[in-house]
C-alpha positions as CSV (number, residue, x, y, z in Angstrom):
1,M,-26.4,-17.7,-1.2
2,K,-24.0,-19.4,-3.7
3,R,-23.7,-15.9,-5.3
4,F,-21.8,-15.1,-2.0
5,I,-20.2,-18.2,-1.6
6,D,-18.3,-17.6,-5.2
7,I,-17.5,-14.0,-4.2
8,C,-15.8,-14.9,-1.3
9,Q,-13.8,-17.9,-2.7
10,F,-12.1,-15.7,-5.5
11,V,-11.6,-12.8,-3.4
12,L,-9.8,-15.0,-0.6
13,V,-7.5,-16.3,-3.4
14,L,-7.2,-13.7,-4.9
15,L,-6.2,-11.6,-1.5
16,G,-4.3,-14.9,-0.5
17,L,-2.1,-14.8,-4.0
18,A,-1.3,-11.3,-3.4
19,L,-0.2,-11.4,-0.1
20,C,2.7,-14.0,-1.1
21,G,3.3,-12.0,-3.8
22,L,4.1,-8.8,-1.5
23,F,5.8,-11.3,1.1
24,V,8.2,-12.5,-1.7
25,T,8.8,-8.7,-3.3
26,A,9.6,-7.4,0.2
27,S,12.5,-10.4,0.4
28,L,13.9,-8.7,-2.9
29,G,14.7,-5.5,-0.3
30,F,18.0,-8.4,0.5
31,L,19.1,-8.3,-2.9
32,P,23.1,-6.8,-3.1
33,I,21.7,-3.8,-5.0
34,K,20.7,-0.2,-3.6
35,G,19.8,3.1,-4.8
36,N,17.5,3.6,-7.6
37,A,18.1,-0.1,-8.8
38,L,16.6,-1.6,-5.6
39,Q,13.6,0.6,-5.7
40,W,13.1,-0.2,-9.5
41,T,13.6,-3.7,-8.5
42,I,10.7,-3.9,-6.0
43,F,8.5,-1.8,-8.1
44,A,8.5,-4.5,-10.7
45,G,8.6,-7.4,-8.7
46,Q,5.0,-5.4,-6.7
47,N,3.3,-5.4,-10.0
48,I,4.7,-9.3,-11.5
49,L,4.7,-11.0,-8.1
50,A,1.4,-9.5,-6.7
51,F,-0.3,-8.2,-9.4
52,I,-0.1,-10.1,-12.5
53,I,0.3,-13.4,-11.5
54,P,-2.6,-13.4,-9.1
55,S,-4.5,-12.3,-11.3
56,M,-4.1,-14.9,-13.6
57,L,-3.8,-17.6,-11.4
58,M,-7.2,-16.8,-9.9
59,W,-8.7,-17.2,-13.0
60,K,-7.3,-20.8,-13.4
61,I,-8.1,-21.9,-9.3
62,C,-11.4,-20.4,-9.3
63,F,-13.2,-20.7,-12.4
64,G,-11.0,-23.2,-14.4
65,V,-10.7,-21.1,-17.3
66,A,-7.6,-19.7,-19.6
67,P,-6.4,-16.2,-17.9
68,L,-6.1,-14.2,-21.1
69,K,-9.2,-15.4,-22.4
70,A,-11.0,-14.5,-19.6
71,I,-9.9,-11.2,-18.9
72,E,-9.8,-10.6,-22.8
73,A,-6.0,-9.6,-23.5
74,E,-5.5,-11.6,-25.8
75,K,-6.8,-9.4,-29.1
76,C,-5.3,-6.2,-29.8
77,P,-7.1,-3.0,-28.3
78,P,-9.9,-1.4,-30.6
79,I,-8.7,1.8,-32.1
80,R,-11.7,3.4,-31.3
81,M,-12.1,2.9,-28.3
82,I,-8.6,4.2,-27.3
83,G,-9.6,7.4,-29.1
84,I,-12.5,7.6,-26.7
85,A,-10.6,7.0,-24.0
86,L,-7.9,9.6,-25.0
87,L,-10.7,12.2,-25.4
88,I,-12.7,11.6,-22.5
89,Y,-9.6,11.6,-20.1
90,F,-8.0,14.8,-21.9
91,V,-11.3,16.8,-21.7
92,G,-11.9,15.3,-17.7
93,M,-8.5,16.6,-16.7
94,P,-9.6,20.1,-15.6
95,A,-12.1,18.4,-13.9
96,L,-10.1,15.7,-12.2
97,N,-7.2,18.1,-11.2
98,Q,-9.9,20.4,-9.6
99,T,-10.9,17.4,-7.7
100,V,-7.5,16.7,-6.6
101,Y,-7.2,20.3,-5.4
102,W,-10.2,19.9,-3.2
103,N,-9.5,16.8,-1.8
104,Q,-6.0,17.6,-0.5
105,E,-7.2,21.2,1.1
106,M,-10.0,18.9,3.0
107,Q,-9.8,20.1,6.3
108,L,-10.9,17.4,9.0
109,P,-13.0,18.3,12.1
110,E,-10.9,18.5,15.6
111,F,-12.2,15.5,16.6
112,L,-10.8,13.7,13.8
113,S,-7.1,15.4,14.4
114,S,-5.3,12.3,15.3
115,F,-6.8,10.3,11.6
116,D,-5.7,13.5,9.7
117,E,-2.6,13.5,10.8
118,W,-2.1,9.9,10.5
119,C,-3.2,10.5,6.7
120,R,-1.0,13.2,6.5
121,N,2.0,11.0,7.7
122,L,1.1,8.5,5.5
123,E,1.2,11.2,2.4
124,K,4.7,12.2,3.6
125,L,6.0,8.8,3.8
126,A,4.6,7.5,0.2
127,E,5.9,11.2,-1.4
128,E,9.7,10.4,0.4
129,Q,9.5,6.8,-1.6
130,T,9.5,8.0,-4.9
131,S,10.8,12.0,-4.5
132,G,14.2,9.9,-5.2
133,L,13.3,8.4,-8.3
134,L,10.9,11.0,-10.0
135,N,13.2,14.0,-8.6
136,S,16.2,12.7,-11.4
137,T,16.4,14.8,-14.4
138,A,18.4,12.6,-16.1
139,L,16.9,10.3,-19.1
140,F,17.9,7.0,-18.2
141,P,16.2,7.1,-14.6
142,T,13.1,8.8,-16.4
143,A,13.1,5.9,-19.1
144,M,13.4,3.5,-16.5
145,N,10.5,5.4,-14.4
146,L,8.3,5.5,-17.1
147,L,8.8,1.5,-18.2
148,V,8.4,0.6,-14.2
149,I,6.3,3.2,-12.6
150,G,4.7,4.2,-15.7
151,V,4.1,1.6,-17.9
152,L,4.2,-2.0,-16.0
153,T,2.2,-0.6,-12.8
154,G,-0.5,0.7,-15.5
155,I,-0.9,-3.2,-16.6
156,G,-0.3,-4.6,-13.0
157,E,-2.9,-2.4,-11.4
158,E,-5.4,-3.0,-14.4
159,F,-4.9,-6.7,-14.6
160,F,-5.4,-7.2,-10.8
161,F,-8.2,-4.6,-9.8
162,R,-10.1,-4.7,-13.0
163,G,-9.4,-7.9,-15.2
164,A,-9.4,-10.1,-11.6
165,L,-11.5,-8.2,-8.9
166,Q,-14.0,-6.1,-11.6
167,R,-14.6,-8.7,-13.7
168,G,-14.8,-11.8,-11.2
169,L,-17.5,-9.9,-9.7
170,V,-19.5,-9.4,-12.6
171,W,-19.3,-13.0,-13.5
172,C,-20.3,-13.8,-9.8
173,K,-23.5,-12.3,-11.5
174,V,-22.8,-8.6,-9.5
175,N,-24.1,-5.9,-11.5
176,P,-21.3,-4.0,-13.5
177,H,-22.2,-0.9,-12.1
178,I,-22.0,-1.9,-8.7
179,A,-18.7,-4.1,-9.5
180,I,-17.0,-1.0,-11.1
181,W,-17.3,1.4,-8.5
182,V,-16.9,-1.3,-5.4
183,T,-13.2,-2.2,-7.2
184,A,-12.5,1.3,-7.9
185,F,-13.1,2.2,-4.1
186,I,-10.8,-0.7,-3.2
187,F,-8.1,0.6,-5.7
188,S,-8.2,4.0,-4.5
189,A,-8.1,2.5,-0.6
190,V,-5.2,0.5,-1.2
191,H,-3.2,3.5,-1.7
192,F,-3.7,4.6,1.4
193,Q,-3.7,8.1,0.8
194,F,-6.8,9.9,1.9
195,F,-6.3,13.0,0.4
196,G,-6.1,12.0,-3.0
197,F,-9.0,8.9,-2.7
198,V,-11.9,10.9,-4.3
199,P,-10.0,11.8,-7.6
200,R,-7.8,8.2,-8.2
201,M,-11.6,6.5,-7.5
202,L,-12.6,8.8,-9.9
203,L,-10.1,7.7,-11.8
204,G,-10.6,3.7,-11.0
205,A,-14.1,4.3,-12.1
206,F,-13.2,5.9,-15.2
207,F,-10.6,2.9,-15.9
208,G,-13.6,0.6,-15.0
209,Y,-16.5,2.0,-17.5
210,L,-13.3,1.8,-20.4
211,Y,-13.3,-1.9,-19.9
212,W,-16.5,-2.6,-19.8
213,W,-17.5,-0.8,-22.9
214,S,-14.6,-2.0,-24.9
215,G,-14.0,-5.7,-23.4
216,N,-10.8,-5.4,-24.0
217,I,-7.9,-5.0,-20.9
218,W,-5.4,-3.7,-23.0
219,V,-7.8,-0.5,-23.5
220,N,-7.7,0.2,-19.9
221,A,-4.2,-0.7,-19.4
222,F,-2.8,2.0,-21.9
223,T,-4.8,4.9,-20.4
224,H,-4.0,4.0,-16.7
225,A,-0.2,3.5,-18.1
226,L,-0.5,7.0,-19.8
227,N,-1.8,8.9,-16.7
228,N,0.8,7.3,-14.5
229,S,3.4,8.3,-17.5
230,L,1.9,11.9,-17.8
231,V,3.2,12.5,-14.0
232,I,6.6,11.1,-14.2
233,I,7.0,13.3,-17.4
234,S,5.7,16.6,-16.6
235,T,8.1,16.0,-13.0
236,W,11.0,15.5,-15.3
237,C,9.9,18.9,-17.2
238,V,9.3,20.7,-14.5
239,N,12.7,19.8,-12.8
240,R,14.4,20.9,-16.2
241,G,12.5,23.8,-15.7
242,M,10.8,23.5,-19.3
243,L,7.1,23.5,-17.4
244,S,6.0,25.5,-14.1
245,E,5.5,24.3,-10.8
246,E,1.9,25.1,-11.4
247,F,1.3,23.0,-14.3
248,D,-0.5,20.6,-12.3
249,M,-3.1,23.5,-11.4
250,M,-4.1,23.7,-14.9
251,G,-7.9,24.3,-15.0
252,V,-7.8,24.6,-10.9
253,S,-10.0,27.8,-9.1
254,D,-9.1,28.1,-5.6
255,S,-12.1,30.3,-5.2
256,G,-14.9,31.2,-6.6
257,I,-16.8,28.8,-9.2
258,P,-14.7,26.4,-10.5
259,T,-16.2,27.4,-14.2
260,C,-12.7,25.3,-16.1
261,A,-13.8,22.0,-14.2
262,L,-18.1,22.5,-14.5
263,I,-17.1,22.7,-18.3
264,S,-14.9,20.0,-18.5
265,M,-17.3,17.9,-16.6
266,L,-20.2,18.9,-18.7
267,A,-18.2,18.0,-21.6
268,V,-17.2,14.8,-20.5
269,A,-20.8,13.9,-19.4
270,G,-21.8,15.1,-23.0
271,I,-19.5,12.9,-24.9
272,I,-20.4,9.7,-22.8
273,C,-24.0,10.3,-23.4
274,I,-23.8,11.0,-26.9
275,L,-21.6,7.9,-27.7
276,S,-24.0,6.2,-25.6
277,H,-27.0,7.0,-27.5
278,R,-25.3,6.0,-30.5
279,G,-24.5,3.0,-29.3
280,V,-20.9,3.1,-29.4
281,L,-20.4,2.9,-25.4
282,K,-22.2,0.0,-24.1
283,G,-21.6,-2.7,-21.8
284,Q,-20.0,-5.9,-23.3
285,D,-20.7,-9.3,-22.2
286,I,-17.7,-9.7,-19.9
287,L,-18.2,-13.3,-19.0
288,P,-15.1,-15.9,-19.6
289,P,-15.4,-18.0,-22.4
290,E,-15.2,-21.5,-23.1
291,L,-16.0,-22.2,-19.4
292,P,-16.4,-26.2,-18.4
293,S,-19.5,-27.3,-18.8
294,N,-19.5,-28.1,-14.5
295,T,-18.6,-23.8,-14.1
296,I,-21.2,-23.3,-16.5
297,E,-24.1,-25.5,-14.4
298,N,-22.6,-23.6,-11.4
299,A,-23.4,-20.4,-13.0
300,T,-26.7,-21.4,-14.4
301,E,-28.0,-22.8,-10.9
302,S,-26.8,-19.4,-8.7
303,K,-29.0,-17.0,-10.9
């Protein structure tokens, strides 16, 4: 019961702080700026006010610990883990692309036609909100997209979902695997894009495991920022005619056995199994350091 109360407490605080941040972010729309500058301002405000600051304040309010220490943001990321993250990410890309294709091509039953239409309208709205930014071929807008949508969003979402939500669940004695997948589910759900739900949840789980394996928030933040940035760069290259519009279909099979995706998936599983067997990939102790004595007593009582 104590564990359930602790979970509810920090989740409600985190949610309340995030909603306050979103409210302040919405007010940025009244600033006397327009066009891309306004969208960049809103994106930046959302990441800072609704993601990064709430994730920091939650640790201080609920657990009384130094936020940067709690989420292991004070240390540089281990180079070996960065290399492993890059290896798994690029080897697994064909499998992820195939999942994206399957999810986008999913056909819902007739009795869910209203839900299908609602989901597709949300997808279209989300695409329209970013199309004006990503369709530019100029260097300055692309650089700003990389900074705000690529890097800052990667950091903001990882601080919030992995550094606050996932780590908070583990601190409340939730099994790390459950915490990783619950967080990945919520991470995908809050994007309100049903026809991209599964691949986004898989990516969220990947980021969660990187965090659990490394014990350093910058490993998964780096990988998340890289994923976002590659989308921006590839879109820019397509707009300039440097890449084919079918680039994001790399390794995708629209019929028959998805050979590339299967090889990709098996290769990722093999890499993880080998590195886990060698002790390179193992869950880290991700409990916040230097806890006040009363917090330690409460945590002990909740076991």
